[in-house]
C-alpha positions as CSV (number, residue, x, y, z in Angstrom):
1,X,161.3,-75.5,24.1
2,X,159.9,-74.6,21.3
3,X,161.6,-76.9,17.6
4,X,162.5,-75.4,14.6
5,X,163.6,-77.4,11.3
6,X,164.2,-76.5,8.1
7,X,161.6,-76.7,5.1
8,X,161.7,-76.5,1.8
9,X,160.1,-72.9,0.9
10,X,158.7,-74.1,-2.5
11,X,156.7,-77.3,-0.1
12,X,155.4,-74.8,2.5
13,X,154.0,-72.6,0.2
14,X,152.3,-75.5,-1.6
15,X,150.7,-76.7,1.9
16,X,149.6,-73.5,2.8
17,X,147.8,-73.1,-0.8
18,X,146.2,-76.1,-0.4
19,X,144.7,-74.7,3.5
20,X,143.5,-71.7,1.9
21,X,141.9,-73.4,-0.7
22,X,140.1,-75.9,1.1
23,X,139.3,-73.1,3.7
24,X,137.2,-71.8,0.9
25,X,140.0,-69.5,-1.0
26,X,140.3,-68.8,-4.7
27,X,143.5,-70.4,-5.9
28,X,144.4,-66.5,-6.8
29,X,144.0,-65.6,-3.5
30,X,145.5,-68.9,-1.5
31,X,148.5,-67.6,-3.5
32,X,148.9,-64.5,-2.1
33,X,148.2,-65.3,1.3
34,X,150.6,-67.9,1.2
35,X,153.4,-66.1,-0.3
36,X,153.6,-63.6,1.0
37,X,153.7,-65.6,4.4
38,X,156.3,-68.5,3.3
39,X,158.8,-65.0,1.8
40,X,158.7,-63.6,5.6
41,X,159.5,-67.0,6.5
42,X,161.8,-66.9,4.3
43,X,163.9,-63.2,4.6
44,X,163.3,-63.7,8.3
45,X,160.4,-62.4,9.5
46,X,159.1,-64.8,11.8
47,X,156.3,-63.3,13.3
48,X,154.5,-61.6,10.3
49,X,155.2,-65.1,8.5
50,X,153.0,-68.5,9.0
51,X,152.9,-68.5,12.8
52,X,149.3,-66.8,12.2
53,X,148.1,-68.8,9.6
54,X,145.7,-71.5,12.2
55,X,144.9,-67.8,12.9
56,X,143.5,-67.1,9.3
57,X,142.5,-70.6,8.9
58,X,140.2,-70.2,12.4
59,X,139.1,-66.7,11.6
60,X,137.7,-68.2,8.0
61,X,135.9,-71.3,10.2
62,X,134.6,-69.1,12.3
63,X,132.9,-66.8,9.5
64,X,135.5,-63.8,10.3
65,X,137.5,-63.8,7.1
66,X,135.7,-63.9,4.2
67,X,138.6,-65.6,2.3
68,X,137.2,-65.2,-0.8
69,X,137.1,-60.9,-0.6
70,X,139.2,-59.0,-3.5
71,X,137.9,-55.4,-2.0
72,X,135.4,-53.7,-3.2
73,X,135.7,-49.9,-4.7
74,X,132.9,-47.6,-1.7
75,X,134.1,-43.3,-2.4
76,X,135.6,-42.6,-5.8
77,X,136.9,-39.2,-5.6
78,X,140.1,-39.9,-8.7
79,X,143.1,-39.5,-6.3
80,X,141.5,-39.9,-3.1
81,X,139.5,-43.9,-2.3
82,X,138.3,-45.4,-0.1
83,X,138.5,-49.3,-0.1
84,X,136.2,-51.1,1.4
85,X,138.1,-55.0,1.8
86,X,135.3,-56.9,3.3
87,X,137.0,-58.7,5.8
88,X,139.2,-60.2,3.5
89,X,142.7,-62.2,3.3
90,X,144.2,-58.8,4.5
91,X,147.2,-59.4,1.6
92,X,144.8,-60.3,-1.3
93,X,143.4,-56.5,0.4
94,X,146.2,-55.0,0.4
95,X,147.3,-56.1,-3.2
96,X,144.7,-54.8,-4.6
97,X,144.4,-50.7,-3.6
98,X,148.4,-50.9,-4.2
99,X,147.3,-51.4,-7.9
100,X,144.7,-49.1,-7.8
101,X,146.9,-46.3,-6.1
102,X,149.8,-47.0,-8.4
103,X,147.6,-46.2,-11.4
104,X,146.4,-43.2,-9.6
105,X,149.5,-42.7,-9.3
106,X,150.2,-42.5,-12.7
107,X,147.1,-40.5,-13.4
108,X,147.2,-37.8,-10.3
109,X,150.4,-38.3,-9.3
110,X,150.2,-38.6,-5.7
111,X,147.0,-41.3,-5.3
112,X,145.3,-42.5,-1.6
113,X,143.8,-45.3,-0.4
114,X,142.1,-46.3,3.2
115,X,140.6,-49.6,3.9
116,X,138.6,-50.1,5.9
117,X,136.8,-54.1,7.7
118,X,140.8,-54.9,7.0
119,X,142.4,-58.0,8.4
120,X,145.6,-58.3,9.2
121,X,148.3,-58.1,5.9
122,X,151.4,-59.9,7.6
123,X,154.0,-57.3,6.6
124,X,153.6,-53.2,6.0
125,X,157.1,-52.8,4.1
126,X,156.4,-55.7,1.4
127,X,153.3,-53.6,0.3
128,X,155.0,-50.0,0.8
129,X,158.1,-51.7,-1.1
130,X,155.5,-53.5,-3.9
131,X,155.0,-50.1,-5.0
132,X,158.5,-48.5,-4.5
133,X,159.1,-51.6,-7.3
134,X,156.6,-50.0,-9.3
135,X,159.2,-46.4,-9.4
136,X,157.0,-44.3,-7.0
137,X,157.1,-43.8,-3.1
138,X,155.6,-46.1,-1.4
139,X,153.7,-44.7,2.0
140,X,151.7,-48.1,3.9
141,X,150.7,-47.5,7.4
142,X,147.5,-49.7,9.4
143,X,146.0,-49.9,12.8
144,X,145.5,-52.8,15.5
145,X,143.7,-53.4,18.8
146,X,145.2,-51.3,21.9
147,X,148.0,-52.6,23.4
148,X,150.5,-49.1,23.8
149,X,149.8,-47.5,27.1
150,X,149.6,-43.5,26.9
151,X,153.3,-42.5,28.3
152,X,152.7,-43.7,32.9
153,X,150.0,-45.3,31.9
154,X,149.3,-49.1,32.0
155,X,145.4,-48.9,30.4
156,X,146.5,-50.1,26.0
157,X,144.8,-47.5,24.1
158,X,146.0,-47.3,20.6
159,X,147.6,-50.5,18.7
160,X,150.8,-51.4,18.0
161,X,150.2,-49.1,14.8
162,X,152.5,-50.4,11.7
163,X,154.1,-47.7,9.6
164,X,156.4,-48.8,6.4
165,X,157.9,-46.5,4.3
166,X,159.6,-47.3,0.9
167,X,161.9,-45.4,-1.8
168,X,162.7,-46.2,-6.0
169,X,166.4,-46.3,-5.9
170,X,169.4,-47.4,-9.3
171,X,168.6,-51.0,-7.3
172,X,166.3,-52.7,-4.5
173,X,164.3,-49.7,-3.2
174,X,165.4,-48.9,0.5
175,X,162.2,-50.5,3.3
176,X,161.7,-48.0,6.3
177,X,159.8,-50.8,8.2
178,X,158.3,-50.6,11.7
179,X,155.2,-50.7,14.4
180,X,155.4,-48.3,17.2
181,X,156.5,-50.4,20.1
182,X,160.0,-51.6,21.9
183,X,159.2,-55.1,20.8
184,X,156.9,-56.9,18.2
185,X,153.8,-58.8,19.9
186,X,154.3,-61.2,16.8
187,X,158.1,-62.0,19.0
188,X,156.7,-62.0,22.4
189,X,154.5,-64.6,20.9
190,X,157.2,-66.4,19.8
191,X,159.5,-66.3,23.0
192,X,156.1,-67.6,25.0
193,X,155.7,-70.8,22.5
194,X,160.1,-71.3,22.8
195,X,160.1,-70.6,26.6
196,X,162.4,-67.9,26.3
197,X,162.5,-64.6,27.6
198,X,161.9,-60.8,26.3
199,X,163.9,-57.6,26.5
200,X,164.4,-54.8,28.9
201,X,161.3,-52.2,27.6
202,X,159.5,-54.1,25.4
203,X,156.2,-54.6,28.2
204,X,154.6,-54.5,31.4
205,X,151.7,-56.6,33.2
206,X,148.3,-55.6,33.4
207,X,149.7,-54.5,37.1
208,X,151.7,-51.3,35.1
209,X,154.9,-53.0,36.7
210,X,158.2,-53.6,33.6
211,X,158.8,-57.6,32.7
212,X,160.9,-59.6,30.6
213,X,158.1,-62.5,30.9
214,X,156.6,-62.7,27.7
215,X,153.5,-65.1,28.8
216,X,153.4,-62.6,31.0
217,X,153.5,-59.6,29.0
218,X,150.9,-61.0,26.5
219,X,148.5,-60.3,29.4
220,X,149.8,-56.6,29.8
221,X,150.9,-53.7,27.8
222,X,153.7,-53.4,24.9
223,X,155.9,-50.4,25.8
224,X,156.0,-47.6,22.4
225,X,159.1,-47.3,20.9
226,X,161.0,-43.7,21.9
227,X,158.3,-43.5,25.0
228,X,155.9,-39.8,23.7
229,X,157.3,-40.8,20.8
230,X,156.8,-43.7,19.4
231,X,153.5,-43.0,21.2
232,X,152.5,-39.7,19.2
233,X,153.6,-42.0,15.9
234,X,151.3,-44.7,16.6
235,X,148.1,-42.4,18.3
236,X,148.5,-40.5,14.8
237,X,148.3,-44.0,11.9
238,X,145.0,-44.9,14.3
239,X,144.0,-40.9,13.5
240,X,144.8,-41.3,9.6
241,X,144.4,-44.8,8.8
242,X,141.3,-45.6,10.7
243,X,139.6,-41.7,10.1
244,X,139.9,-40.9,6.9
245,X,138.1,-44.9,5.9
246,X,135.7,-45.0,8.6
247,X,136.9,-47.9,10.0
248,X,138.2,-49.8,13.2
249,X,139.9,-47.3,15.1
250,X,141.0,-47.7,18.5
251,X,139.1,-50.2,20.9
252,X,136.9,-51.1,17.6
253,X,140.1,-52.5,16.2
254,X,139.8,-56.4,17.8
255,X,141.9,-58.5,18.9
256,X,144.0,-61.0,16.5
257,X,143.7,-64.1,18.5
258,X,140.4,-63.2,19.9
259,X,136.8,-63.9,19.1
260,X,136.7,-66.4,16.2
261,X,133.7,-64.9,14.7
262,X,134.3,-61.4,15.0
263,X,135.6,-59.2,12.5
264,X,139.2,-58.1,13.4
265,X,138.0,-54.3,12.1
266,X,141.4,-52.9,10.8
267,X,141.5,-50.1,8.7
268,X,144.9,-49.5,6.3
269,X,146.0,-46.2,3.5
270,X,148.3,-46.9,0.5
271,X,150.0,-43.8,-0.6
272,X,151.7,-43.5,-3.7
273,X,153.9,-41.1,-4.8
274,X,154.9,-40.8,-8.4
275,X,158.6,-39.5,-8.6
276,X,158.2,-37.8,-12.9
277,X,156.8,-34.0,-12.8
278,X,158.6,-33.4,-9.1
279,X,161.9,-34.6,-10.8
280,X,163.4,-36.8,-13.3
281,X,162.7,-40.1,-11.9
282,X,166.4,-41.8,-13.5
283,X,168.0,-38.4,-11.3
284,X,166.1,-39.4,-8.2
285,X,166.8,-42.5,-8.1
286,X,170.1,-41.3,-8.7
287,X,170.8,-39.0,-5.2
288,X,168.2,-42.2,-2.9
289,X,171.5,-44.7,-4.7
290,X,174.5,-42.0,-3.4
291,X,173.2,-41.3,0.0
292,X,172.7,-44.5,0.6
293,X,175.9,-45.9,0.1
294,X,177.7,-42.6,2.3
295,X,175.6,-44.3,4.4
296,X,177.2,-46.9,3.9
297,X,180.5,-46.6,3.7
298,X,180.9,-44.3,6.7
299,X,183.0,-44.8,10.0
300,X,182.3,-48.0,12.0
301,X,182.2,-47.0,15.4
302,X,185.2,-49.8,17.3
303,X,183.2,-53.0,18.2
304,X,180.2,-52.0,16.2
305,X,178.5,-54.8,13.2
306,X,178.7,-52.9,9.0
307,X,176.5,-50.3,8.5
308,X,173.0,-51.3,7.2
309,X,170.0,-49.2,5.4
310,X,166.7,-50.3,5.9
311,X,165.3,-52.3,3.9
312,X,169.1,-54.2,3.4
313,X,168.7,-56.9,5.9
314,X,166.0,-58.1,4.0
315,X,167.7,-57.9,1.0
316,X,170.0,-59.9,1.8
317,X,167.9,-62.9,3.6
318,X,166.4,-63.1,-0.6
319,X,169.2,-63.1,-2.4
320,X,170.9,-65.6,-0.3
321,X,168.1,-67.9,0.4
322,X,168.4,-70.9,-1.1
323,X,165.5,-71.9,-1.4
324,X,164.8,-73.3,2.6
325,X,163.3,-71.8,5.5
326,X,162.8,-73.1,9.7
327,X,159.6,-73.0,10.5
328,X,158.7,-73.4,14.5
329,X,157.0,-77.6,15.1
330,X,153.9,-76.0,17.2
331,X,153.2,-73.4,14.0
332,X,153.6,-76.8,12.2
333,X,151.6,-79.3,14.3
334,X,148.9,-76.4,13.9
335,X,148.9,-76.2,10.0
336,X,149.1,-80.5,10.1
337,X,145.9,-80.2,12.7
338,X,144.3,-77.7,9.9
339,X,145.2,-80.5,7.3
340,X,143.4,-83.0,9.3
341,X,140.1,-81.2,9.8
342,X,139.6,-79.6,6.3
343,X,140.9,-82.8,4.3
344,X,144.4,-81.9,3.3
345,X,146.8,-84.3,2.7
346,X,150.0,-83.5,4.3
347,X,153.1,-83.5,2.7
348,X,155.2,-86.4,3.4
349,X,158.8,-83.6,4.1
350,X,156.3,-82.3,6.2
351,X,154.3,-85.4,8.2
352,X,158.0,-85.7,9.9
353,X,161.1,-83.9,11.3
354,X,162.5,-81.7,8.1
355,X,165.6,-81.1,6.8
356,X,168.8,-80.2,9.0
């Protein structure tokens, strides 16, 4: 079983920045990616965290990711734009798309940014929340390589495509963020690395049989959440994000952990909706906060945990963050290996077991 230790988040972030800079990323790009990955780990989302950095570095080395790219506007229709990500680091081009969407929604009331030639950007909720923190409603989606079968099928035909919706309130935004499978691929990879089983209903084998074996699941297909409903949403995200951007969709999107020299070719979509003009923003935020509080204070079934709404768990993690982050030893060793390859000094705190 893989071991996890606890380390200073700032040390991990600095190490990630140094690795990305040594791989060719400008300082600003490296900082954006490192912060996003460490934040995911710190918020209890290791499936979207530093687990992926060794793969990012391998893809940079393989030539499928351009660490210096920031994205270029390919089509500009005012409130509707297409951003060519140029196979840049996903968090960098997603930040650029958010900035464009927010600015154009301020002008036009609504803005849609479709992104092609994109790479993995981590948690979609991070960017929907980014839009919501500006006072706008944010909707973010992306496609992945095919991982889900159609109901009754055994062949992966659509991606485990994430969708995030964030709504501003008087306090922390309400952030819904989910992919379309019953269980995230990142969580299955973590379970495989730790030699642990996965819950029933998450995946099936390559032969179409249900499995709790994480390794068999990696060879087979994920199962959609809520059956035909999850599959249908995944299909529509592929059609909208891939179709509008003119980017990859379906089998054109490549496996993240496949050929490191072949671009991922994902597509993203960012939608920002300005509230003012339809309704006073303060009035909307008060109404959203009121409904959120009503849900949180609704009666709890016997033996059930406290009620939370989308975004509460991550917000609580941010509030209770003590500066320390857990990281699997397998991931850390992979980062040490890249550090030796790139000539980056490994911080003393990461050379041995972390803080217990």
